C-alpha positions in Angstrom: -0.2 0.1 -0.2 1.7 3.5 -0.5 3.0 5.1 2.7 0.9 7.7 3.0 -2.3 5.9 3.9 -0.4 5.0 7.2 -0.5 8.7 8.2 -4.5 8.0 8.5 -6.6 6.7 11.1 -7.0 3.0 9.3 -3.4 3.2 8.3 -2.2 4.0 12.0 -4.6 0.8 13.2 -2.7 -1.5 10.5 0.8 -0.1 11.4 -0.1 -0.7 15.0 -1.2 -4.2 14.2 2.1 -5.1 12.2 3.4 -4.0 15.4 1.7 -5.8 18.1 2.3 -8.9 16.3 6.1 -8.4 15.2 5.0 -8.6 11.7 7.6 -6.6 9.2 6.3 -3.9 6.7 7.6 -3.2 3.5 6.0 -0.4 1.9 5.4 -1.5 -1.9 3.4 1.1 -4.4 2.9 1.2 -7.9 1.6 3.9 -10.3 -1.6 3.2 -12.4 -3.9 0.3 -12.8 -3.9 -3.1 -13.7 -5.1 -3.5 -17.5 -8.0 -5.3 -18.4 -6.2 -8.0 -19.8 -4.8 -8.9 -16.3 -7.7 -8.2 -14.8 -9.4 -10.9 -17.1 -6.7 -13.6 -16.4 -7.2 -12.7 -13.0 -10.8 -13.3 -12.8 -10.3 -16.4 -14.7 -7.8 -18.0 -12.1 -10.2 -16.9 -9.2 -13.5 -18.1 -11.1 -15.9 -16.2 -8.9 -19.6 -16.6 -9.8 -20.1 -12.9 -9.3 -17.1 -9.5 -9.7 -17.9 -7.0 -7.8 -15.7 -4.1 -8.7 -14.8 -1.8 -6.1 -12.7 1.0 -7.8 -13.0 2.4 -11.1 -15.1 3.9 -13.6 -14.0 2.1 -16.7 -16.6 -1.4 -15.9 -19.3 1.0 -17.5 -17.3 1.4 -20.8 -15.1 -1.7 -21.4 -16.2 -4.9 -23.3 -16.7 -7.3 -20.5 -16.5 -10.3 -22.4 -14.3 -12.9 -20.6 -15.5 -11.8 -17.3 -17.7 -13.5 -14.9 -21.2 -11.6 -14.2 -20.6 -8.3 -13.1 -22.6 -6.8 -10.6 -21.7 -2.9 -10.0 -22.9 -1.3 -6.7 -23.9 2.3 -6.0 -22.2 4.4 -3.6 -23.0 3.3 -0.1 -24.9 0.1 -1.5 -24.5 -2.7 0.4 -24.7 -6.5 -0.9 -24.9 -9.9 1.4 -22.4 -12.7 0.2 
């Protein structure tokens, strides 16, 4: 995760968990997002019954051939799993 997240409340809780359990943390952050080809390969490997994207607007405009059924959630919408 991006190191800047550790300056936020959630990030501090993650860091505290690492510290309490003696776990090492190596910050790693890459720029950009996965390509649709990489996402298709990942989805094929995981083979979920449904895919719920949690980030990105490209899901509305892309060719979704090769993906499992996609279930888009509106901001704040919940779903029972």
